[in-house]
C-alpha positions as CSV (number, residue, x, y, z in Angstrom):
1,M,-101.9,45.5,-88.7
2,G,-103.5,42.8,-90.8
3,G,-107.1,41.5,-91.4
4,F,-109.3,40.3,-88.8
5,S,-109.5,36.5,-88.7
6,L,-112.3,34.4,-87.9
7,W,-111.6,34.2,-84.3
8,H,-111.7,38.2,-84.3
9,W,-114.9,38.1,-85.9
10,L,-116.3,35.6,-83.6
11,I,-115.4,37.7,-80.4
12,V,-117.0,40.9,-82.3
13,G,-120.2,38.9,-82.9
14,L,-120.4,37.6,-79.3
15,V,-119.7,41.0,-77.9
16,I,-122.5,42.9,-80.0
17,L,-124.8,39.7,-79.1
18,L,-124.2,40.2,-75.6
19,L,-125.0,43.9,-75.7
20,F,-127.8,43.8,-77.6
21,G,-129.4,40.4,-77.0
22,K,-131.5,38.4,-79.2
23,G,-134.6,40.2,-78.0
24,R,-133.5,43.3,-78.3
25,F,-132.3,42.9,-81.8
26,S,-135.3,41.8,-83.2
27,D,-137.2,44.6,-81.2
28,M,-135.2,46.8,-83.0
29,M,-136.0,45.3,-86.5
30,G,-139.7,45.7,-85.7
31,D,-139.6,49.3,-84.6
32,V,-137.6,49.9,-88.0
33,A,-139.9,48.1,-89.8
34,K,-143.3,50.0,-88.1
35,G,-141.1,53.4,-89.0
36,L,-141.0,52.3,-92.6
37,K,-144.6,51.1,-92.6
38,S,-145.4,54.9,-91.1
39,F,-143.3,56.5,-93.7
40,K,-145.1,54.9,-96.4
41,K,-148.6,55.4,-95.3
42,G,-147.8,59.1,-94.7
43,M,-146.4,59.6,-98.1
44,S,-149.3,58.0,-99.8
45,E,-151.7,60.1,-97.7
46,E,-150.0,63.2,-99.0
47,E,-150.0,62.2,-102.6
48,E,-153.7,61.6,-102.1
49,T,-154.2,65.1,-100.3
50,V,-152.2,66.8,-103.5
51,Q,-154.5,64.8,-106.1
52,R,-157.3,65.9,-104.4
53,R,-156.2,69.5,-104.5
54,L,-155.7,69.2,-108.2
55,N,-158.8,67.8,-108.7
56,D,-160.4,70.6,-106.9
57,E,-158.5,73.3,-109.0
58,C,-159.4,71.9,-112.4
59,T,-163.1,71.3,-112.2
60,I,-165.1,72.8,-115.3
61,D,-167.3,75.8,-114.8
62,P,-170.8,74.7,-115.0
63,R,-172.2,78.0,-115.7
64,P,-173.4,78.1,-119.3
65,A,-171.5,80.0,-121.9
66,A,-174.0,82.7,-122.4
67,A,-173.7,83.7,-118.8
68,A,-170.0,84.2,-119.2
69,E,-170.1,87.1,-121.7
70,P,-168.9,90.4,-121.0
71,A,-170.8,93.4,-120.7
72,P,-171.3,95.8,-123.2
73,V,-168.9,98.7,-123.7
74,E,-170.4,102.1,-123.1
75,R,-169.4,104.8,-125.7
76,G,-169.0,108.7,-124.6
77,P,-170.7,111.5,-126.5
78,A,-171.2,111.2,-130.3
79,S,-168.9,113.0,-132.5
80,E,-169.5,114.9,-135.8
81,A,-168.0,112.2,-137.8
82,D,-170.1,109.9,-136.2
83,R,-173.1,111.9,-137.1
84,L,-172.5,111.9,-140.5
């Protein structure tokens, strides 16, 4: 039980090359690259959506300040202390 020699690694590499082939290996790497691009695109679209929602929620009320005043409070019947 020792480490693998150079001949062992060459045989393993040859078997892997026979199983996957040169074309298959490059096709798999191309698919991985497409997947990464798609993932990055999805992440950037999600970030843009979140930013757009935050901007919509943080808009300033365009009404003037006078229109935002509360209604006056109604008082009940006057008491004797108020009449004096």
